[in-house]
Structures are given as structure tokens and as C-alpha cells.
C-alpha angles and dihedrals in degrees: 000000000000091000090054091052092049091049093052093044092049094050091047089052092052092048094055100056105110148141112239119198105198126190114220096197120220096318133025088251091058094074109124121250089246092050092048093049091050093048090051090052097047120101092225132018124202127191114210104230110179113060094064139014101251115235090214138041127261084241089067089056091047090053091049097047100031087228134115106254120219117202114234114204126190094267092054094048094045091049087065089221088134089064091053089053092049090058088067104033145359111286128186125204111195114206127190111245117348114000099226102043094098117069089225090065093048089052089050090053092050093047091050090053091049088052090050091244113146114239130193121189120207107199129212142167122293141181087283089066094040093054087076086074087077088071091244114127114246096224089060094063118104129203116332119237134201123221114205121204108264119237134186097283098014118077108145114179104179089124087075090063089053091050091049091050091049091048090052088059092043089244129143120248126226114198119193110208124214122261109271094021106124118219093246090053090048091052090049091050090048091051093047093046092048091056 
């Protein structure tokens, strides 16, 4: 009788080890009920801290989840250490907006699958949903472009080609500007690149 209980309990424990990639939406209070419940259950909770400048503090997430929040920078995510941890216990990675918008998170998902680590993605809203507030219809947007912050010997302008392509199709353009790039600087870069 005791052996049967141990066997069931052991298999249930193995089944639950997973990496959860949870979208926070556009504010820390936008996390879904499902995402919040999962984060509260996980042994360790990371907050991805490099693809966007968070409009709230990690403390706000700690208060919401009741968990200590560990910041996950690019180096940590790309090291795949989080996958190693998910082999042993449930781990949550909280991501601002939608969890699979950044290519780094898609790579993380693919690497976890290669390592036979179970992954569950909890989706949420992102800037791609919020852009509809402009009154422009989402299905009329063309390819999205990124605009990096220019530096002394680094002035890429490939976003202009994307805009030109979208214009040729009579489509709107959405340009995601780099963290730390102020809107006035972005407009100046756009004007200089378009010349």
C-alpha cells in the first residue's frame, strides 16, 4: 500500500517539472489568472529584463506573486542555465508583453524541446495588440522593423528598406525602437536614414 502511494507520488512529481514562459501583458497587473497561479506554484520565478525597459519594478511582481523575483538578463537566458534548472523543478520566466515576440524566447523554447524539457507558454497582449489604439487596422500593417540606437561607428538603416517595402504594398509600418532610444532621437534617425 505504501509502495503504491510512493510510486504515484513519484510519477506525479516527474510529470510536473516544466519551464513556463509567461506573458505579463502591458502592465504587471495584466498577467492572466492562469499565469499568476502558475508563477505562484513554481519553485523559482525569473523576470526577463533586457528586451524592454519595464514600466514597473520587480518589487511590484514580487508583491503580486508572493515570490522572490530573479532578474534574467540576456547573458543568463542565452546560457540556457534556465533549462538546466527546469530539468529539476518548475521554473517560470515572466516576459513583458507576449512571451514569444523576441527571437531569444523562441530560441529558448526550441532549446528546451531539444533538451526534452517540457515547456508551456502562457500568452498575453503585446505592443502588437496595443497598436490598434492608433485607429489603424492591424491587418493593414506590413513587416515590422527594429530601429537600433545609432552610435559613432554604427548607423544601420535597414528599417528604411522595410518601410519602403511596406509603402509599395500600401501597408502601415510599425518600427520598434531600441531600449534607451528616445522618441525624438528615433525621429531624427528616421529622417536622416530616409535622406
